N, C-alpha and C positions, 0 to 999 in steps of 0.2 A: 210790392209793398216793402219798405225798409223795416228791418228788424232791429230791436234795441240791442246794444252791446253791453258788455260787462262794465262795471264801474258806476260811479254816480251819474244819475240822470240829469242832464243839463236843461232839458226842456219838457214841454207837455207830452211830446211823443217822439218816436224815432226820427221822423222827417224833420221836426223842429231841431232836434239834437244835431242832425247832419248839417243843417244850414248854419247853426251856431258855430260848429267847428270850421265850416268853410269860411264864414265871415271873420272868425278869429285868425285863421291862417292867412287870409288876405291882408288883414291889418298888420300881422306880424311881419310879413314879407315887405309890406309897403313902408313901415316905420322902423323895422329892425328890432323894436322893443315895445311891448305893450304891458299895461297893468290890468290885471283881472283877478278873479278869485283863485284861490289855490287849487280848488277842484277843477276849474276850467283849464288852468295852466297845465295840470297833470294830464288831463285828457287831450289837450292840444299837442303836447310834446311829441308823442309817437306819430300823430297825424302829420305834423309839420315836417318831421324828419323823413318820413316816407316821401313827401313831395320833394324835399331837397335831394333825396337819392335819385328820383326821376330827373331832376334838373342836372345832376352830375353826369348822367348818361348823355343828355343833350340831343338825342335823336327825335325824329318826328313822332314816333309812337309814344315816347315818354311825354312829349309836349301835349299830345292829345289826352293822355291819362290825367295830366295836371289840369287841363282845361275842363275836365268833368267836375272838378272841385272849385277851382278859382276861375270865375267868369270874367274877370277884368284882364283884358289882353295886355295892358301896360304892366300890370303886376307880374304876369306870366313872363313877359319879355325881360323884366328886371330880374326875375328869379333865374332864368336860363342864361342870361348874359353877365350878371354880376355875382349873384349869390352862389350859383352852381360852380363856376370856376374858382371862386374864393375858397370853396370847401373841398377842392379836388384832392388836397393832401391829407385831409382829415377823414379818418375812418370811423364815422359815427360821432355821437355827442355834438350835434350841430346846434343845439339849443341849451340854454342855461336858465334855471328857475331860481330866483332869489326871493325868499320870503320877506315880507315887510309887515308893518303893523296892521292891526285889524281895521276894518272899514268903520268909519263913524256912522252911527245910526243902528245898523243891525249887527255890528261887531263880527262881520264875516272875515275869515282869514284871507288876506290879500297876498299877492305875489307878483313879481315882475318876471315875465318870460322874455328872453332876448336871444338873438342869434350870436353865436360865438364866431366872430369874424377875425379874431387874431390869427396870424399865420402860425402854422405848426413848425417849430424849429427842429432841425435834425438832431440837435444836441439833446433835446428832451427824449427823443426816441432812443438815442445811444445810451443815455443814462438809465432809462428804464430797462433796456436789454441787459446792461451791465448788472443792474440790481437783480434781475431775474436769474442771470447766470451765477451771480454770487450766492443767491438763495438756494439754487440747485446744487452748486458745488460744495456749500457748507456742510450738508449732511454727508455727502460723499467723503469729504475731508475728515469728518469725525470718524467715519467707519475705517478709513485708512489709518488714522492715528491709533485707534483701538487695536487694529491688526498689527501695527508696528510695535506696540508696547510689549506684547508677549515675546516676540523674538529678541527684542532688546534686553528683556529681563533674562532670557536664556543665555544670551551672549555674555552678559555680565557675570552670570553664574559660572559659565565655562571659563571666562577669563580669570575668575578667582581661583578655580580649581587648578588651572594651568600655573597661575602665580604661586599657589601653594606647592605644586609639584616642583617648581624651579627653586623655591626657597628651601625645600627640605635638604638637598645635598649640601647647600652652603652652611646649614646649621648643624649638620651631623659632625660629631668629632672624628668619625672614621675617615672623613674626607681629608683631614689634615694628616692623619697617620700614614697613609701610603706615600704622601709627599715627603714626610720625614724619613720614611724607610728608603725612598729613592735617593734622598740626599745622603743617607748613610751608605748606600750602595756605592754612590759616586765617591764618597770619601774613602771607602774601602778600596775601590778600584784605583784611586790616586795613591793610596798607601802601597799598593802592590805594583805600582809603576816601576819598570826595570831601571829607569834612570835614577830614581830615588834610591833604589837598592845599591846601585854602583856608587852613588855618593856616600851612602852609609858605609860601604865596604872601604872606600878610600879613607 
């Protein structure tokens, strides 16, 4: 005996609910897009995506699993030959639910559920991977910058100390004094030069 599942009840009993989902899935694969209530669309989505996953495998066991739900062989053939290969590059998200205006009469919320048949471009995957890598590297870069700021501050302090040490000898008046004394020594040595003495004697 079938047991009810979680979520909104779509029929009077579990068996009725199972048949409603089977009929909705058959109509979805046959027409690629159907209009139904929002609750039925939300319940149909995981059911239909599971059947598409079987179709992507494409083996006999998967075909028999799908035949338990969809009794129309032409729809099963279309599912395995057209829809399954078209979804080969897509990893999940085979259906799309678009909400539309409420139904006239009972004001029930309506939605369109459709198959996503657009091809997956490699560029989108590359862009998503680049965004993920940038998001991961951004916190790491912040940590590196914080770590680099402290050594940079230390290096600037050390540079200022070294610059101060270099400037001190230039500003001291004693630094000029030995140079003057050396000049005086050289002058004294020139005065004591013997050639100058001979000239003086002559």
